N, C-alpha and C positions, 0 to 999 in steps of 0.2 A: 231204155229210158231216154227221152229226148228233152232237151232244155234249150231255151233261148237265153243267152247271157249278153250283158252289155255293160260298157263302162264309158263314162264321159269325164274327161279331165280338162282342166283349164289352168294355164300358167301365164304369167306376165313375163315376157322376155325383156330384160333390161340391157342386153347386149347379144351379139351373135352367139349361139350356143348349140350344143348337141344334147338331145334327150334320148335315152335308151329305155324303152318300156318293155316289160315282161308281163303282159296282160292277156295274151292270146292263149287259148286252151292248147295243151300239148296234144299232138297227134300220135296215136299209138294203136296197137292191135285192139285194145279194149275201149278206145275213145276216138270216135270219128267226128271230124268237123265237116258237117254237111254243107254249110255255106257260111261266109263271113264277109264283113266289110270293115275297113280301117281307113278313116278319112280325117283330114284336118281342114280347118277353116281357111287356111292360107295356101292350100295346094302344095304343101312342103314335100321336099324330096325325102323318101323313106327307103330303107334297105332292110332286108330280112336276113337274120342270122339264126342258125340253129346250133345250140351248144353241143359239142361232142362229149362233154363230161356232165353227167346228170341228165335231166330232161327239161328242156326249156326252149322257148322260141323268143327271140328278141326282135323288136322293131327299132331300128336306128333312125332318128329323125333329125335332119339338119334344119336349124332355125337361123336364117341369114340376117335377120333384122329384128329390131325391137317391136313390141306390140303384144296384143293378146293372142295366145295360142290355144286353140280348142281342138281336142282330140276326141273322136267318137269311134268306138269299137262295138260291133254287134256280130254275134255268131249263133248258129244253131248247131248243137252238139248232141251226138248220140253216144250213150255209154252202155257197155255190156259189163255189168257187175257180176263177178264170180263169188258165189257163197261157198266157203270151204269149211269142212268139218274141222273142229279144233284138234281132233285126233291126228290130222295130217299136218298140223302146224307145229312140227317138232323143232327143237333146237338143231341148228346145222353146225357140225364141227368146223372149226376155223379152217382145218386142212382141206375141207370140201367146199368152201365158199368160193364163188367166182372172184377173180382178182379185184374187180371194180367194187365189190361189196366191202372189202377189207377197210377201205377208207372211211366207211361209216361206223367203224369201231373206235376211231380215234377222237380224242378231245378236240374241240374247236373253239373259236372265239366266244360264242354264246353258249356253248354246251360243254362246260368244263368237267367232263365225266371223271377225270382223274381226281377231282376233289370230292367225288361222291362214292368212292369204292366202299368205304366202311359203312356209310349211311345205307347204301343200297343193299349191302350184304346183311346188315342188321334187320332191315325192314322186309326184304323180299327173298333173302338167300335160302330160307327153309322151304320155299315152294318148289316142288319138283318140276312141274311142267313149265316150259319156257313160255307158252302162250298164257298160262294162268299168271305167271310173273308179270307179263305185260299188262294183263287186265287189272292186276293188283296195283301196278304203278299208275295206270290210268285212274282207277278209283281213288287211290290215295291223293293224287293231285286234285281231283274233283272235290273231295271231302275236306281238304286242308288248305287249298289256295282259293281265295275269294276272286271271283271273276268281276272285273270292273271295266266298263267301256272305254276308259281313258283317264289320263290325268295322274296316274300313279306310277306308270312305267315310262321309260324313254327308249329311243333307239339304241342306247347303250346298255339297257337292262339285260343281264345274263341269267342263266339258269340258277347260278349261285345266289344272285340277288333275289330272285323270285322265291326260292326256298327259304330265304331269310325273312323277307318282307311278307310272304304269303298272300300276295295280291298281284293281279296282273291281267293282261288281255290274252287273246288266243295265241299270239306270238310267244308270250312268256310260258303259257301252258305247254305249247309244243316244244320249246327249248328245254324245259324241265323234264318232260317225258323222254326226250332224246337222250339227255345227259344220264338219266337213271338207267335207261335200257342199255346204253353203251357201257355203263359201269357194271352191268350184269352180263357183259360180253354178248349182247344181242345187238346186231347192227340196226341203226335207226337213222332216218333221214327226214329232213324238213319238207313240208308239203303245202303249197299254196293253192287256193281254189276259189272259184265262184261257189257260193253255197245257197242252195234252195232252202227257204224258210228261215234264213238268218235274219234276226231283227235286232237293231236296224240293219238294213241291207248294207253289205260291205264285202271286201275281200276277206277270206278266212284262212287261218293257218291251223294245221294239225300235223301229224307225223305218221310215218310208215315204219314198220319193223320187218326184218327179214327172217321169216320162219318157214320151214318146210319147203325151201327153194323158191319162195315168192314173197313179194312185198304186200303186207297187210296193213290196212288203214286203221288208225287209232285217233280218236278225238277226245282229249281229256276235258274239254269244255262241255261236251254232251249237248251242244246247242242246236245241232242240225242232224237230219238223217244222213247216214253215211252214203247211201245211194243217191243223195241229193248234191253230191260234190262233183264239180267239173274241174278237173286238175289243170292247173296252169303250169306249175313247175315243181321239181324236187331238187334238193341240194343238201350240202353239208349242214347248213343252218341259214339264217336270214342274210348272211353276208353274200351268198351267191344266188339268192332267189329274190333279190330286191325287185319290187314292182316298177320302180322308177330310179334311174341313175342319171344325175344331172352333171353336165360338163359345161360350165359357163355361168351365166347369171340369170337364173329363172326363179321367180317367186310363185309358189303354189297358190292357186286361187280357190279351186273347188273340185269336188269329185262326186260322181253319182255311179253307183254300182247296182246291178239287178240280176236276178236269176229267176226264171219262170219255167215251171214244168209244162211241157207240151204233151204229156202223157196223162190222159184222163183216168187211167187205172193205177196211178202212182201209189205205192204203199211204202211207208217209212221203214228203213232198216236202221235201227238205232245202235246195233253192235253191242248191246248190253249183255248178251248171252255168253256164257263160258263155253258154249257148245259149237260156236262157229266164228269164222272171221270173214272179212270182206276185202276183196282185191279186184283191181282192174286188169289183172294179168292172167 
């Protein structure tokens, strides 16, 4: 599957500042960046960082003076989606997990899994299959949390807030799914992406769970086809997958995001079946 993705961001610089953006698709075995461009209106100095923890690419941008800053990213990305039988997506004993996976079992700032142990056990503990537990978590969130495009949650909203208020955006759905899976001793991590068919067009958040020795994509919002996701970053939660980090005095002005399929034979993979999972690994 091949996609063209793009992002246009504008900021007003009120003083010399540094902007770190995490909007470039991640390069991996299952996701190839065929071509891309990253330009600014002021010809600003930019540096590339690749994080050794998690999966993310950063663009560090020096802004030496005040004025309007416009950033334009465009890329063509090809994905190889692996469809895996649910029978192979077994729970992995903690003793057999890779060391880097263990971190995704712990509570984090937005995913307080330690507060969900009793709730998760009561709701999902009787389900034998780890994969079916994950699907039950996803469906419970979808059925019980109202999706709202904005205005009800804030950057401080956590999974505990979302399960209490039962309303949120994709970020909140992802955090709640992660917290519940970790409470069930299933490693889970935050996942940001460009999303084909997302309306209105925007960056999207979902999560991945570690089952059967691979990371499997889960989207509790059910807003987009799983094979229409172009991965930007993964991490413990939104704290280390922020799309933009500002150091200085920048005022956000506007943002346009888009994802277009370049595959005329594209067929949606909604991930609704209990018979299979979807992975880019």
